ROGUTOR-354392 format. One record per residue (C-alpha): residue number from 1; residue in three letters; z, x, y. Coordinates in pm, whole numbers, plus 50000, padded with zeros to 5 digits. Layout:
REM residues N
<NUM, "ala", <Z, X, Y>>
...
//
This chain:
REM residues 320
<1, "met", <14322, 73390, 39695>>
<2, "thr", <14548, 73187, 39740>>
<3, "ile", <14913, 73314, 39536>>
<4, "pro", <15028, 73020, 39321>>
<5, "gln", <15404, 72943, 39460>>
<6, "ser", <15508, 72942, 39168>>
<7, "val", <15424, 73271, 39161>>
<8, "phe", <15616, 73363, 39444>>
<9, "glu", <15906, 73130, 39233>>
<10, "arg", <15930, 73359, 39005>>
<11, "leu", <15934, 73724, 39170>>
<12, "lys", <16219, 73605, 39412>>
<13, "asn", <16426, 73477, 39087>>
<14, "asn", <16327, 73772, 38924>>
<15, "glu", <16515, 73943, 39240>>
<16, "ile", <16829, 73755, 39240>>
<17, "val", <16830, 73797, 38833>>
<18, "ala", <16839, 74204, 38970>>
<19, "arg", <17060, 74231, 39242>>
<20, "lys", <17329, 74028, 39017>>
<21, "phe", <17282, 74312, 38702>>
<22, "his", <17265, 74571, 38969>>
<23, "glu", <17597, 74442, 39118>>
<24, "ile", <17778, 74441, 38709>>
<25, "glu", <17633, 74781, 38686>>
<26, "ile", <17815, 74918, 38963>>
<27, "ser", <18111, 74760, 38877>>
<28, "leu", <18122, 74928, 38514>>
<29, "leu", <18012, 75210, 38635>>
<30, "thr", <18421, 75286, 38811>>
<31, "ile", <18573, 75128, 38450>>
<32, "leu", <18685, 75428, 38183>>
<33, "asn", <18857, 75213, 37848>>
<34, "phe", <18771, 74994, 37668>>
<35, "gln", <18901, 74712, 37710>>
<36, "asp", <18870, 74639, 38073>>
<37, "phe", <18517, 74768, 38061>>
<38, "ile", <18380, 74473, 37808>>
<39, "glu", <18611, 74215, 37923>>
<40, "lys", <18461, 74312, 38280>>
<41, "leu", <18168, 74288, 38100>>
<42, "leu", <18187, 73960, 37975>>
<43, "thr", <18350, 73836, 38259>>
<44, "glu", <18089, 73952, 38477>>
<45, "ile", <17770, 73847, 38345>>
<46, "ser", <17935, 73468, 38217>>
<47, "ser", <18051, 73359, 38540>>
<48, "lys", <17727, 73475, 38740>>
<49, "phe", <17445, 73377, 38541>>
<50, "ala", <17619, 73049, 38399>>
<51, "ile", <17632, 73148, 38041>>
<52, "pro", <17822, 72909, 37837>>
<53, "his", <17933, 73185, 37523>>
<54, "thr", <17911, 73577, 37575>>
<55, "trp", <18004, 73844, 37332>>
<56, "ile", <17965, 74192, 37128>>
<57, "cys", <17898, 74314, 36820>>
<58, "val", <18036, 74589, 36723>>
<59, "ile", <17872, 74782, 36414>>
<60, "glu", <18211, 74828, 36063>>
<61, "glu", <18095, 75229, 36085>>
<62, "ser", <17934, 75302, 36415>>
<63, "arg", <18218, 75539, 36672>>
<64, "ile", <18356, 75314, 36878>>
<65, "thr", <18534, 75081, 36666>>
<66, "lys", <18811, 75308, 36568>>
<67, "tyr", <18901, 75254, 36994>>
<68, "leu", <18774, 74800, 36970>>
<69, "his", <19062, 74816, 36658>>
<70, "asn", <19323, 74909, 36845>>
<71, "ile", <19311, 74723, 37069>>
<72, "lys", <19569, 74480, 37004>>
<73, "asn", <19693, 74323, 37316>>
<74, "ser", <19371, 74117, 37514>>
<75, "ala", <19311, 73736, 37371>>
<76, "leu", <18968, 73765, 37517>>
<77, "leu", <18853, 74054, 37320>>
<78, "lys", <18991, 73935, 37025>>
<79, "ala", <18763, 73624, 37093>>
<80, "ser", <18495, 73799, 37167>>
<81, "thr", <18462, 74059, 36909>>
<82, "ala", <18236, 74060, 36664>>
<83, "phe", <18290, 74399, 36370>>
<84, "val", <17960, 74309, 36179>>
<85, "asp", <17797, 74512, 35838>>
<86, "lys", <17535, 74762, 35921>>
<87, "ser", <17295, 74660, 35703>>
<88, "lys", <17340, 74289, 35811>>
<89, "phe", <17288, 74342, 36106>>
<90, "ser", <17000, 74581, 36049>>
<91, "ala", <16827, 74370, 35863>>
<92, "ile", <16822, 74138, 36188>>
<93, "thr", <16736, 74352, 36462>>
<94, "arg", <16502, 74540, 36196>>
<95, "asn", <16689, 74890, 36383>>
<96, "arg", <16463, 74795, 36684>>
<97, "leu", <16635, 74808, 37060>>
<98, "lys", <16364, 74477, 37163>>
<99, "pro", <16640, 74159, 37275>>
<100, "leu", <16619, 73907, 36967>>
<101, "leu", <16583, 73536, 37074>>
<102, "ala", <16595, 73281, 36852>>
<103, "asn", <16610, 72903, 36876>>
<104, "lys", <16593, 72791, 36506>>
<105, "asn", <16729, 72925, 36204>>
<106, "leu", <16981, 72971, 36409>>
<107, "glu", <17280, 72976, 36051>>
<108, "gln", <17188, 73362, 35993>>
<109, "phe", <17382, 73451, 36284>>
<110, "asp", <17672, 73287, 36196>>
<111, "phe", <17856, 73645, 36063>>
<112, "leu", <17735, 73730, 36460>>
<113, "leu", <18031, 73485, 36610>>
<114, "pro", <18340, 73609, 36641>>
<115, "glu", <18623, 73499, 36394>>
<116, "ala", <18714, 73204, 36473>>
<117, "ser", <18505, 73096, 36776>>
<118, "asp", <18301, 72751, 36732>>
<119, "tyr", <18042, 72814, 36941>>
<120, "lys", <17720, 72514, 36936>>
<121, "ile", <17417, 72702, 37003>>
<122, "gly", <17099, 72588, 37025>>
<123, "ser", <16950, 72914, 37117>>
<124, "ile", <17074, 73345, 37112>>
<125, "ala", <17002, 73663, 37303>>
<126, "ile", <17073, 73940, 37109>>
<127, "ala", <17065, 74260, 37333>>
<128, "pro", <17148, 74646, 37076>>
<129, "ile", <17295, 74864, 37241>>
<130, "thr", <17308, 75230, 37220>>
<131, "leu", <17587, 75506, 37158>>
<132, "asp", <17388, 75875, 37233>>
<133, "gly", <17086, 75716, 37097>>
<134, "glu", <17219, 75540, 36798>>
<135, "ile", <17236, 75161, 36805>>
<136, "val", <17655, 75092, 36737>>
<137, "gly", <17637, 74721, 36803>>
<138, "ser", <17414, 74430, 37067>>
<139, "phe", <17530, 74248, 37354>>
<140, "asn", <17545, 73823, 37354>>
<141, "gln", <17454, 73526, 37470>>
<142, "ala", <17426, 73174, 37392>>
<143, "asp", <17354, 72854, 37521>>
<144, "gln", <17338, 72501, 37365>>
<145, "asn", <16951, 72425, 37562>>
<146, "ile", <16728, 72566, 37281>>
<147, "asn", <16458, 72661, 37569>>
<148, "arg", <16754, 72940, 37784>>
<149, "phe", <16654, 73161, 37593>>
<150, "arg", <16353, 73016, 37334>>
<151, "pro", <16158, 73297, 37185>>
<152, "gly", <15828, 73478, 37347>>
<153, "ile", <16035, 73426, 37720>>
<154, "asp", <16038, 73765, 37908>>
<155, "thr", <16308, 73953, 37809>>
<156, "ser", <16238, 74324, 38029>>
<157, "leu", <16539, 74215, 38268>>
<158, "leu", <16758, 74171, 37978>>
<159, "glu", <16609, 74494, 37817>>
<160, "gln", <16744, 74654, 38119>>
<161, "leu", <17099, 74472, 38110>>
<162, "ala", <17132, 74643, 37753>>
<163, "leu", <17036, 75021, 37888>>
<164, "lys", <17234, 75008, 38201>>
<165, "val", <17538, 74826, 37868>>
<166, "ser", <17448, 75150, 37712>>
<167, "leu", <17521, 75430, 37965>>
<168, "cys", <17794, 75264, 38055>>
<169, "leu", <17892, 75226, 37660>>
<170, "ser", <17879, 75616, 37695>>
<171, "asn", <17996, 75665, 38003>>
<172, "val", <18343, 75498, 37895>>
<173, "thr", <18364, 75638, 37527>>
<174, "ala", <18336, 75983, 37607>>
<175, "his", <18627, 75902, 37839>>
<176, "glu", <18839, 75793, 37550>>
<177, "gln", <18705, 76057, 37338>>
<178, "leu", <18897, 76295, 37570>>
<179, "lys", <19237, 76065, 37578>>
<180, "phe", <19196, 76000, 37179>>
<181, "leu", <19266, 76414, 37159>>
<182, "ala", <19497, 76493, 37400>>
<183, "phe", <19697, 76212, 37204>>
<184, "his", <19654, 76283, 36786>>
<185, "asp", <19452, 76486, 36570>>
<186, "pro", <19121, 76518, 36541>>
<187, "leu", <19131, 76514, 36148>>
<188, "thr", <19322, 76263, 36071>>
<189, "gly", <19354, 76038, 36378>>
<190, "leu", <19747, 76071, 36333>>
<191, "leu", <19930, 76116, 36614>>
<192, "asn", <19975, 76513, 36733>>
<193, "arg", <20258, 76715, 36704>>
<194, "gly", <20320, 76652, 37107>>
<195, "val", <20365, 76359, 37065>>
<196, "met", <20605, 76302, 36804>>
<197, "glu", <20781, 76497, 36913>>
<198, "arg", <20829, 76332, 37238>>
<199, "ile", <20864, 76027, 37063>>
<200, "leu", <21087, 76143, 36788>>
<201, "ala", <21331, 76183, 37162>>
<202, "arg", <21289, 75875, 37242>>
<203, "glu", <21420, 75712, 36893>>
<204, "phe", <21697, 75950, 36895>>
<205, "met", <21812, 75874, 37262>>
<206, "arg", <21815, 75524, 37177>>
<207, "ser", <21948, 75530, 36829>>
<208, "lys", <22211, 75720, 36932>>
<209, "arg", <22300, 75462, 37253>>
<210, "tyr", <22300, 75114, 37074>>
<211, "his", <22437, 75318, 36693>>
<212, "ile", <22069, 75177, 36555>>
<213, "asp", <21977, 75335, 36236>>
<214, "leu", <21731, 75649, 36208>>
<215, "thr", <21527, 75826, 35941>>
<216, "val", <21259, 76050, 35978>>
<217, "leu", <21089, 76241, 35646>>
<218, "phe", <20846, 76538, 35668>>
<219, "leu", <20622, 76585, 35417>>
<220, "asp", <20434, 76813, 35226>>
<221, "leu", <20084, 76832, 35026>>
<222, "asp", <20165, 77032, 34662>>
<223, "asp", <19952, 77261, 34624>>
<224, "phe", <19704, 77219, 34926>>
<225, "lys", <19542, 77609, 34902>>
<226, "ser", <19450, 77453, 34558>>
<227, "ile", <19295, 77170, 34651>>
<228, "asn", <19068, 77403, 34891>>
<229, "asp", <19020, 77664, 34643>>
<230, "asn", <18892, 77458, 34381>>
<231, "phe", <18718, 77197, 34531>>
<232, "gly", <18589, 77320, 34915>>
<233, "his", <18721, 77318, 35255>>
<234, "asp", <18543, 76912, 35336>>
<235, "asn", <18800, 76772, 35001>>
<236, "gly", <19105, 76968, 35144>>
<237, "asp", <19029, 76780, 35454>>
<238, "ala", <18961, 76451, 35247>>
<239, "ala", <19263, 76540, 35132>>
<240, "leu", <19443, 76516, 35422>>
<241, "cys", <19284, 76225, 35528>>
<242, "his", <19403, 76027, 35243>>
<243, "thr", <19710, 76071, 35276>>
<244, "ala", <19706, 75959, 35638>>
<245, "asp", <19550, 75620, 35526>>
<246, "cys", <19859, 75618, 35304>>
<247, "leu", <20093, 75648, 35485>>
<248, "thr", <19986, 75477, 35773>>
<249, "ser", <19865, 75141, 35526>>
<250, "leu", <20263, 75106, 35418>>
<251, "lys", <20440, 75180, 35698>>
<252, "arg", <20538, 74902, 35970>>
<253, "asp", <20380, 74813, 36236>>
<254, "ser", <20774, 75031, 36440>>
<255, "asp", <20689, 75338, 36295>>
<256, "ile", <20510, 75602, 36366>>
<257, "val", <20306, 75856, 36155>>
<258, "ala", <20231, 76214, 36259>>
<259, "arg", <19976, 76482, 36140>>
<260, "phe", <20298, 76737, 36266>>
<261, "ala", <20074, 77121, 36130>>
<262, "gly", <19776, 77197, 35870>>
<263, "asp", <19924, 77009, 35564>>
<264, "glu", <20263, 76852, 35669>>
<265, "phe", <20320, 76508, 35792>>
<266, "val", <20609, 76350, 35991>>
<267, "val", <20744, 76019, 35981>>
<268, "ile", <20985, 75847, 36215>>
<269, "leu", <21123, 75513, 36110>>
<270, "pro", <21327, 75384, 36354>>
<271, "ser", <21568, 75114, 36189>>
<272, "thr", <21600, 75231, 35895>>
<273, "gly", <21871, 75385, 35665>>
<274, "lys", <21773, 75659, 35412>>
<275, "lys", <21788, 75376, 35103>>
<276, "gln", <21471, 75220, 35311>>
<277, "ala", <21314, 75541, 35337>>
<278, "glu", <21359, 75690, 35002>>
<279, "asn", <21178, 75307, 34915>>
<280, "tyr", <20843, 75395, 35175>>
<281, "ile", <20777, 75722, 35001>>
<282, "thr", <20757, 75592, 34704>>
<283, "arg", <20519, 75352, 34732>>
<284, "val", <20328, 75582, 34896>>
<285, "lys", <20300, 75887, 34640>>
<286, "thr", <20257, 75571, 34394>>
<287, "lys", <19957, 75503, 34618>>
<288, "leu", <19814, 75813, 34641>>
<289, "leu", <19885, 75830, 34191>>
<290, "asn", <19662, 75563, 34133>>
<291, "lys", <19429, 75631, 34411>>
<292, "pro", <19271, 75979, 34282>>
<293, "leu", <19025, 76174, 34496>>
<294, "thr", <18645, 76241, 34334>>
<295, "ala", <18495, 76577, 34373>>
<296, "glu", <18127, 76664, 34197>>
<297, "gly", <18211, 76502, 33932>>
<298, "arg", <18614, 76586, 33884>>
<299, "gln", <18894, 76380, 34000>>
<300, "phe", <19218, 76536, 34143>>
<301, "tyr", <19508, 76393, 34269>>
<302, "val", <19695, 76440, 34632>>
<303, "lys", <20133, 76472, 34518>>
<304, "leu", <20311, 76514, 34823>>
<305, "ser", <20694, 76670, 34868>>
<306, "his", <20913, 76531, 35129>>
<307, "gly", <21211, 76573, 35310>>
<308, "leu", <21425, 76318, 35531>>
<309, "ala", <21752, 76305, 35751>>
<310, "ser", <21908, 76018, 35908>>
<311, "val", <22044, 76038, 36233>>
<312, "phe", <22391, 75993, 36090>>
<313, "glu", <22406, 76276, 35894>>
<314, "pro", <22655, 76482, 35990>>
<315, "gly", <22564, 76766, 36291>>
<316, "met", <22281, 76525, 36366>>
<317, "asp", <22358, 76582, 36786>>
<318, "ser", <21947, 76665, 36875>>
<319, "ala", <21638, 76575, 36765>>
<320, "gln", <21518, 76899, 36707>>
//
């Protein structure tokens, strides 16, 4: 029996594609941070397969979102990442791992596109990616050609790519988590005491050298023990996280918020006098007063006590 030439051509093409996927996988396995991982993935896929549009979608509620939101200095990542609502994403993919192909009614996928993108799309391929078995988003490709990703074509190689990306993502996430915990408090996500002390020493020296204002706030929660006793330790943790969020949401980019210990926090305010620092903590307390927490149908408020010190006060001769 003679095997049609088209079969040989398809096998040869699949072999070429598989080899390119293997090359991409090898290049990704050595990367241990999110920024380099995603940038490498997008550029490699785009260049090796001549795909005009490649990007990733990340479910906003997923475990990797906080790491990606912290990346501020990558123009490629900003232009090629979309954060999406879990329910909307699930409605499209139906929580299936099999890649979704489409070349009609493409407006339904608009929410998957990165902000400010002007992609001209004739067909699209959405390949869900997972982290430890949980879908956290998708790797997406699109082309103006309506037949590039038309429904019905073989997606086995695309499935393999999504699996390889998921495995590499797990490796990157594990490394990023270890790195994060070395510098951050695991409950609130704030910088930990050790990092805070190093930053304070640096800012103190800078302030003295250039005669620039520097104010430090030290604060703790009022009656924190009663929150734990009356509402449980889970709600005590919620109160700490709520405080951390308020402190962070009202600070400037140059300000540093850290968890010192237990229910104690420190805020380092460079180029800030005592009056400005008092204004900041007043806004924080007002926000906490306007946003009570709820536990078992009962509301409770987080209240703070604080003290502050300025670098130009008498006797301030060290960061400590």
